[in-house]
Each structure stands twice: as structure tokens, then as C-alpha cells.
C-alpha positions in Angstrom: -0.3 0.1 -0.1 1.3 3.6 -0.1 2.7 5.3 2.5 0.5 8.2 2.1 -2.7 5.9 2.3 -5.5 7.8 4.3 -7.9 6.1 6.4 -10.7 7.7 3.7 -8.8 6.2 0.4 -8.4 3.0 2.0 -12.3 2.8 3.2 -13.3 4.0 -0.5 -11.3 1.6 -2.1 -11.7 -0.7 0.5 -13.0 -4.4 -2.3 -9.6 -3.3 -4.4 -7.6 -3.3 -1.2 -8.6 -6.7 0.4 -9.4 -8.5 -3.1 -7.5 -11.7 -3.4 -6.0 -10.2 -6.2 -4.6 -7.3 -4.8 -3.1 -9.6 -1.9 -1.4 -11.5 -3.7 1.1 -9.0 -5.3 2.1 -8.1 -2.1 1.4 -11.2 -0.2 3.8 -14.1 0.0 1.6 -17.2 -1.4 2.3 -19.7 2.0 0.6 -16.7 4.1 -2.0 -16.1 2.2 -3.1 -20.0 1.7 -3.5 -19.1 6.1 -5.8 -16.4 5.1 -9.6 -18.1 4.8 -10.4 -17.4 8.0 -9.6 -13.5 7.1 -11.3 -13.4 4.0 -14.8 -15.0 6.2 -14.3 -11.6 8.4 -14.0 -9.5 5.5 -17.1 -10.4 3.9 -18.9 -10.3 7.0 -17.8 -6.9 7.7 -18.7 -5.4 4.2 -22.4 -4.7 5.0 -20.8 -2.1 7.4 -17.6 -1.0 5.2 -20.6 0.1 2.7 -22.2 2.0 5.3 -19.1 3.7 5.9 -18.5 4.5 2.3 -21.4 6.7 2.1 -21.1 8.3 5.0 -17.5 9.4 3.8 -18.5 10.3 1.1 -20.9 12.4 1.9 -18.6 14.2 4.7 -16.4 15.4 1.5 -18.1 15.8 -0.9 -21.2 18.1 0.7 -19.6 18.8 4.5 -16.2 19.6 3.9 -16.6 22.1 1.1 -19.1 23.4 4.3 -16.6 23.8 6.6 -14.0 25.3 4.2 -16.2 28.0 3.4 -17.2 28.6 7.1 -13.4 28.5 8.0 -12.3 31.1 4.8 -15.4 33.0 5.8 -14.3 33.5 9.5 -10.9 34.3 8.6 -9.1 31.3 9.6 -6.3 30.5 7.6 -3.4 27.6 7.7 0.1 28.8 6.8 3.5 27.4 7.6 6.5 29.3 9.4 8.7 28.4 12.1 8.5 27.6 15.9 11.6 27.2 17.8 13.3 26.6 15.1 11.9 24.2 13.1 9.6 24.2 9.9 5.7 24.4 11.5 2.1 24.3 9.9 -0.5 26.6 11.9 -3.8 27.8 12.0 -4.4 31.9 12.1 -7.4 33.1 12.9 -8.5 36.8 14.7 -9.1 37.1 17.8 -13.2 37.7 18.3 -12.8 39.2 21.5 -12.2 43.0 21.1 -9.2 44.3 23.2 -10.3 45.0 26.6 -10.7 49.0 27.5 -8.3 50.7 29.5 -9.8 51.5 33.3 -9.6 54.8 34.4 -6.5 55.6 36.3 -9.6 56.7 39.2 -10.6 53.5 40.0 -8.1 51.4 42.6 -9.3 47.9 43.8 -7.5 45.4 46.4 -8.8 42.1 47.5 -11.0 39.3 46.0 -14.1 40.2 44.5 -16.9 38.8 47.0 -20.4 39.0 47.0 -20.7 41.9 48.9 -17.6 43.9 47.5 -13.6 43.0 47.8 -12.8 40.9 50.8 -9.3 43.1 51.9 -8.0 40.2 53.9 -6.3 38.9 50.5 -3.2 40.8 49.5 -4.1 42.1 45.9 -2.6 39.9 43.1 0.6 41.8 41.6 -0.5 43.3 37.9 1.8 41.5 34.4 1.5 42.8 31.6 -0.6 41.0 28.9 -0.7 42.4 26.0 -3.3 42.5 23.7 -3.6 39.8 20.8 -4.6 40.4 17.8 -4.4 37.5 15.9 -4.8 34.0 17.5 -2.1 31.3 16.1 -2.9 27.5 17.0 0.6 25.3 16.3 -0.8 22.3 14.2 2.5 19.8 13.2 6.1 20.1 14.2 8.4 19.3 11.4 12.1 17.8 13.1 14.5 16.1 9.8 12.0 13.2 9.2 9.8 13.6 12.4 6.1 14.9 13.1 5.0 16.3 16.1 1.2 16.9 16.5 -0.3 16.9 19.9 -2.3 18.9 22.4 0.6 20.2 24.0 1.6 22.0 20.4 -1.7 23.3 19.9 -2.0 25.1 23.5 1.5 26.0 23.9 0.5 29.6 22.4 -2.9 30.0 24.6 -1.1 29.5 28.0 -0.4 32.1 30.1 3.0 32.5 31.6 4.2 31.2 35.0 4.8 34.1 36.5 1.1 35.0 35.9 0.2 35.5 39.3 -2.7 33.4 41.3 -3.4 32.4 45.2 -1.4 29.5 46.6 -3.3 26.7 47.1 -0.8 24.7 49.7 0.3 28.1 51.4 -1.3 30.1 54.0 -1.0 33.5 56.1 -2.4 34.0 59.5 -4.2 37.8 59.3 -5.2 39.0 62.2 -8.0 42.2 62.6 -9.1 43.8 66.1 -12.2 45.8 66.7 -13.0 47.8 69.8 -17.2 47.7 70.6 -18.7 48.5 74.5 -15.3 48.7 75.6 -14.1 45.6 74.5 -11.4 44.4 72.0 -12.2 41.8 70.0 -10.0 39.7 67.5 -10.2 38.1 64.5 -7.9 35.4 63.2 -8.0 34.9 59.2 -6.2 32.1 57.6 -5.6 33.2 54.2 -4.0 32.0 50.8 -0.5 33.7 50.1 0.3 35.3 46.2 1.8 32.8 44.1 2.3 32.0 40.4 1.4 29.4 38.3 5.0 28.3 37.8 5.3 27.6 42.0 1.8 26.3 42.1 2.7 23.8 39.4 -0.3 24.6 37.0 1.2 24.0 33.3 2.2 27.4 32.1 4.0 28.3 28.6 7.6 28.2 29.5 7.1 24.9 31.1 5.0 23.7 28.1 8.1 25.2 25.8 10.4 23.2 27.3 9.1 19.8 26.6 8.9 20.5 23.5 12.9 21.8 23.4 13.5 18.4 25.2 11.7 16.5 22.5 13.0 18.5 19.2 16.9 17.7 21.1 15.9 14.3 21.2 14.6 14.0 17.3 17.2 16.2 16.4 19.8 13.7 17.4 18.4 11.0 16.1 20.2 9.3 12.8 17.3 7.9 11.4 
């Protein structure tokens, strides 16, 4: 069979690829003589294969053109470029979210939002620069020599936040004490609140970590002699 044979092509020409005449060209005679049970299973599978052929034909001839048209109209483009010094295929589209509106400098807030407003028991999260991206890029595949990487990590890496993104810790806390005088009495409240941390410290998957994983894979494959 062809090295680049797709599942669609295989199902479409199933009768050809499973015919005795075709197999006689590529399967040794002694092995072919033992394939009687296999041909029986093929006969049983043919009704189901016929249904799959009909469904695939409908998808290929009717649904795929619709999907392609929708992608083009939405501004989605598939392009070739470079990522981590490797050839890459990526999907590019316009960011459907509008740029954030600048907040008036007079508005100041601290703490964590709650049902009644802001909770000042929490230290406010520091603000980091997060520039607006007018274009969204989703990497599809990287070519390293004769290897191709396609994975969930690759497709999400460009949308992940940086490891320095602030967050509240799930494992580290501190005491915060407040006092209140009322009726000549002093009341003390002791709160256990999470400290300010970031994605990297908390072990959340972040952009830099994912890129390091991909770099290690690329290095390993680049050293492969095949």
C-alpha cells in the first residue's frame, strides 16, 4: 500500500485493497494460503464498510466544502512558518474578543471580589503586562528531520499563560489578624488566607514549561540518526 494512504482512501477502495488479486501481489503465497478465515471476516464486514463508504463520501463531497467555506469566511488561514527554529504548520485567525478597554486611573481596587464587594483580607494580586493579541495562532504540526510532532501540548502552547501569572496559593497560607473595639471590648479575628503565588510555583501548566517539554523532544529527535 502507499505510504501516504489515508483512512478515507482505504475505506473508499476497501474492495480493491482486500481483494485476493491485490493481496497476491504483496502477500507471500504460504501466508496467503492461511488467510481463509480472514477473507470470511472481510465478507462479514462488507455491509458495515459500505455504510462507512457512503457516510465518508457524504462528508467529503458535501460537509467538507461547507466547513472550508466557513473557515475562509471566519478569517481562518493555514500557514507555514517557524517555531522553536523548526518548520511548522499553524492555524491563524482573528481574535474574536475585542481589545480590553483601558480602566480609568481613578479606579483602584484591592483584594478579592466577593458577593458584597472586595475582601481586603487577601493581599491584592500584582498586575503583569498581558498585551492583547489581535491574531490567534494555533500550532498544528512541527517537522524535525523526518519526524512530525502533533499533540495537544503543541496546539495549546500559544494560548497558555506565562509562569509568572499571579494567583493565590492552594498550599501555602498565612495568618491575618484584625481587631475591633466595641463596647469597651476588644475583639480579635484571626483569618487563614492564601499567600500570593504564581502559576509556576503552584505547578500549573504554563507556557514556558510547555515550551521546555517541546524543546527536549526536538533535541532528542534532532540527534536521531534515522
